[in-house]
ROVEXMAR-637323 format. One record per residue (C-alpha): residue in one letter; x, y, z. Coordinates in nm, 2 decimals. Example, Ala and Ser with C-alpha at 12.3 -4.5 7.8 and 13.67 -1.06 7.14 Angstrom:
2
PT   rest       xx       yy       zz
PT      a     1.23    -0.45     0.78
PT      s     1.37    -0.11     0.71
! end
This chain:
138
PT   rest       xx       yy       zz
PT      x     1.27    10.75    16.63
PT      x     1.18    10.76    16.26
PT      x     1.19    11.14    16.25
PT      x     1.56    11.15    16.34
PT      x     1.74    11.45    16.19
PT      x     2.09    11.35    16.28
PT      x     2.18    11.07    16.52
PT      x     2.54    11.02    16.64
PT      x     2.70    10.67    16.65
PT      x     2.70    10.41    16.37
PT      x     2.50    10.17    16.58
PT      x     2.14    10.10    16.48
PT      x     1.88    10.26    16.71
PT      x     1.77    10.02    16.99
PT      x     1.50    10.19    17.20
PT      x     1.50    10.14    17.57
PT      x     1.31    10.28    17.87
PT      x     1.45    10.51    18.13
PT      x     1.46    10.23    18.37
PT      x     1.66    10.01    18.14
PT      x     1.91    10.29    18.07
PT      x     1.95    10.36    18.44
PT      x     2.05    10.00    18.50
PT      x     2.32    10.02    18.23
PT      x     2.45    10.36    18.32
PT      x     2.76    10.26    18.53
PT      x     2.88    10.02    18.26
PT      x     2.91    10.32    18.03
PT      x     3.18    10.48    18.25
PT      x     3.45    10.22    18.16
PT      x     3.70    10.22    18.00
PT      x     3.85    10.56    18.06
PT      x     3.89    10.74    17.72
PT      x     4.21    10.93    17.67
PT      x     4.11    11.24    17.47
PT      x     4.47    11.32    17.37
PT      x     4.50    10.97    17.22
PT      x     4.17    11.02    17.03
PT      x     4.30    11.35    16.89
PT      x     4.63    11.19    16.78
PT      x     4.45    10.90    16.62
PT      x     4.22    11.13    16.43
PT      x     4.53    11.30    16.28
PT      x     4.71    10.98    16.19
PT      x     4.47    10.70    16.11
PT      x     4.12    10.83    16.11
PT      x     4.04    10.67    16.45
PT      x     4.06    10.31    16.32
PT      x     4.28    10.20    16.61
PT      x     4.13    10.39    16.90
PT      x     3.84    10.30    17.13
PT      x     3.54    10.52    17.04
PT      x     3.25    10.50    17.28
PT      x     2.99    10.57    17.02
PT      x     3.08    10.24    16.85
PT      x     3.00    10.03    17.15
PT      x     2.64     9.96    17.28
PT      x     2.75     9.99    17.65
PT      x     2.79    10.37    17.59
PT      x     2.49    10.43    17.36
PT      x     2.14    10.49    17.50
PT      x     1.84    10.53    17.27
PT      x     1.56    10.66    17.49
PT      x     1.20    10.62    17.39
PT      x     1.14    10.99    17.38
PT      x     1.37    11.04    17.08
PT      x     1.70    11.12    17.25
PT      x     2.02    10.93    17.18
PT      x     2.29    10.97    17.45
PT      x     2.65    10.86    17.43
PT      x     2.83    10.84    17.76
PT      x     3.19    10.80    17.85
PT      x     3.44    10.89    18.12
PT      x     3.72    11.09    17.96
PT      x     4.06    11.19    18.07
PT      x     4.19    11.53    17.95
PT      x     4.48    11.73    18.09
PT      x     4.51    11.49    18.39
PT      x     4.15    11.55    18.49
PT      x     3.85    11.32    18.44
PT      x     3.51    11.43    18.29
PT      x     3.17    11.27    18.24
PT      x     3.13    11.32    17.86
PT      x     2.78    11.30    17.73
PT      x     2.71    11.36    17.36
PT      x     2.35    11.36    17.24
PT      x     2.14    11.40    16.94
PT      x     1.77    11.40    16.92
PT      x     1.48    11.36    16.69
PT      x     1.28    11.65    16.54
PT      x     0.99    11.54    16.76
PT      x     1.20    11.57    17.08
PT      x     1.29    11.92    16.99
PT      x     0.93    12.01    16.91
PT      x     0.79    11.85    17.23
PT      x     1.04    12.05    17.43
PT      x     0.97    12.39    17.27
PT      x     1.27    12.44    17.04
PT      x     1.64    12.36    17.03
PT      x     1.75    12.55    17.34
PT      x     1.48    12.40    17.56
PT      x     1.57    12.06    17.41
PT      x     1.93    12.10    17.54
PT      x     1.79    12.18    17.89
PT      x     1.56    11.88    17.87
PT      x     1.85    11.65    17.76
PT      x     2.06    11.78    18.06
PT      x     1.77    11.70    18.29
PT      x     1.74    11.35    18.14
PT      x     2.12    11.28    18.19
PT      x     2.08    11.39    18.55
PT      x     1.78    11.16    18.59
PT      x     1.99    10.87    18.45
PT      x     2.22    10.93    18.74
PT      x     2.52    11.06    18.56
PT      x     2.57    11.41    18.66
PT      x     2.62    11.63    18.96
PT      x     2.29    11.82    18.98
PT      x     2.46    12.12    19.15
PT      x     2.69    12.18    18.85
PT      x     2.61    12.31    18.51
PT      x     2.80    12.13    18.23
PT      x     3.02    12.29    17.97
PT      x     2.82    12.26    17.64
PT      x     2.96    12.23    17.29
PT      x     2.79    12.17    16.95
PT      x     2.99    11.96    16.70
PT      x     3.01    12.02    16.33
PT      x     2.80    11.70    16.29
PT      x     2.51    11.85    16.49
PT      x     2.56    11.66    16.82
PT      x     2.57    11.84    17.15
PT      x     2.85    11.75    17.40
PT      x     2.81    11.80    17.77
PT      x     3.11    11.78    18.00
PT      x     3.10    11.76    18.38
PT      x     3.42    11.74    18.58
PT      x     3.44    11.44    18.81
! end
């Protein structure tokens, strides 16, 4: 993953196979992240006192194909969501035929990991840091 353009999370890259990631997947769904508390902490203390999934290895998956996925189960407006943020290497984007196709490839990989209802399309957002966020309602 040396051709990384922008990777989310402060953790160093630790490559793993799809099989290794699949074994760890369920651990990434705890604890439940309260999005309103995260927003409040961002305004008050810059997130120093709040649990941020991207800072914990249990939530961070560095796949061998150049995709970094951060997974959490989030609570927002009394509903729960599977929240997947991802960033990828330039090589991942090129191998998948451009940015839009890379998003579709990443969604497919998340589904293969076992984390999303394959019948539902996620809501997709792009952060100002260049990371994509996918949200599936539980």
